N, C-alpha and C positions, 0 to 999 in steps of 0.2 A: 200923832207921835207918842202921845201919853199912852194911849191904849197898847201900842208896841211894846213900850217899855214895861208894862203892866204884864202882857202876856208873856214876855223874855222873862222875867222874875217867877212868873207862875211856873212856867215850864222848867225853870231852872231849880225852882225848890220841890216839885213833883220829882224831880229826878234825884235830888238829893235825899228826898225821905225814901226810896227805893231801897236804900242799904240802911239799916240800923247801926249807929254806932256802936253796939253791943257785939256785932258780928265782924267788926274791923279786926283786922289782926295787929300786933303790938310792933313787930317789924315792918318798917315802911318798905322795903324793898320786896318783902314778900306780899306785902296790901298791894303794891303796885302790880306785881305779878297776877294775883288774884283779881284786879280790876281789870286787866287787860283780859283775862279771859271772860269775866262778865260781859266784856263788850263783846266778845267775839263768838259768843253762844247766845241763840235765840230761845225765846222763852217758849216752849211748847204750847202753853194754853194760851197765851196772847197772840202768838205768831207773827206779829210784825213788830216787836219790841225786843230788846235785848236783855239778857238776864239782869242788867245793871240798872234799866229803867223801869223795870215791872215790879208792880207790887203784888202780882198774884202769888198764892201759896207756894206753888211750884217753883217760882223763881226764887223766893226766899229761901227754899230749901236746895235749891241748886246753888244758890251763894254759900250755903252753909257747909255742903258737899265740896266746892271749889277752895274752900279754904281750910277745910279739915287735909284736903289731898295736898294744897301748897305747903300746909305746916308740916305734913311729912314728908318732904322732900320732892314729890313727885314733880316732872317737868310739866311744861305746857302740853307738848305733844301726848303725854300719858293722859293727862286730865281731859283732852279733848278727845281722844281714841275713847277714853272710859264713857262719856256721853254719846260718842257717835254709835259705840255698840248696844247701848240701850235705847237710844231715840233716833237712830238712823242718821244721814247725813243733813235732815232737814233742820237739825239742833245749830247748824253752823250758821253763823251770818253771811258768811262768804263761802259758797261750796267749794270744795277741792277739784282740781283739774285733772284727777286721776282717775284711771279705772272707765267705767262707761260715762261718766261726767264729762270727758273730753268732748262727746257729740253734742251735750247741749251748748258747752262754750262756743264751739265750732257751728253751730248752726245759724246764728245770725249772719255770720260773713258769708258763708257757704249759699244761704238763701239769696243775700244780696247780689253774688257772684253767679248765680244761675239765673235770678232775673234780669241782670245786667247783659248776659250772653244771650237771653231768649230776645230782648230789645233789640239788641245790636243786628241778630241773624234777622229779626223781622225787617228792620229798616234797611238792612243790605239788600234782602231779598225784594223789596220793594221798589228798590234804586233799579235791579236788574230786570225787573219785570219788562215785557214789552210795551211800548205806549200804546194806548188803543186810539185808533182813528176812527173819525166819523166820516164813513163812507157814504152816508146817507142810505134812501132805500133804492133799491134795485127797480127796473122796470116794471118787473111783475109786482113788486108789493106796490109799487105807487098806483098801477092799474088796479090793485085788487082793495086799497084803501078807499079809492075814488068810486068803485063800485059800492061798499060798505058805506059810504057817506051819503051817495046818491038815494039808497033805499029809504 
C-alpha cells in the first residue's frame, strides 16, 4: 500500500514538473484554456504523452506557443488547427472523426459485423447441409477388401 502511494505521488510530481511556473499565464481563465490544449495535444517527441505531461524540449516549446496564442486571443480550434497544419493529425490525442478518419473510426465495428456475418453464414450453412449417413460398404467393396486382406 505504501508503494502505491509513493508511485502516485511520484507520478503526480512528475506531471507537475512538466509545467514551469514561469510559463503559466496570469489570468486563471486563460491558463485553464491553455492547460486544456496542453492535454489535447500529443508530444511529437514522446508520442505517448500529452504536451502537459512531457518534459521534452518540443513539449516545452509547444506549451510556450500555446500560451502565446491563448494570450493573443486565439480560440482552441485555431490553436489546434495551427498544430495540425504543422504536424498532421497525429499531434491530436483524440483524432478527429472527419475526412478520411471516419474509416479508421468505423473499421472496428465494420470488422466485427463482417466477422459476425461470416460466422452466422457458416453456421447456417452447416445446419442446412445434408446429413451424411453411413451406408457401409457395398458387396463389391466388401469382396475387394477381403481379397486385399487375404493376400
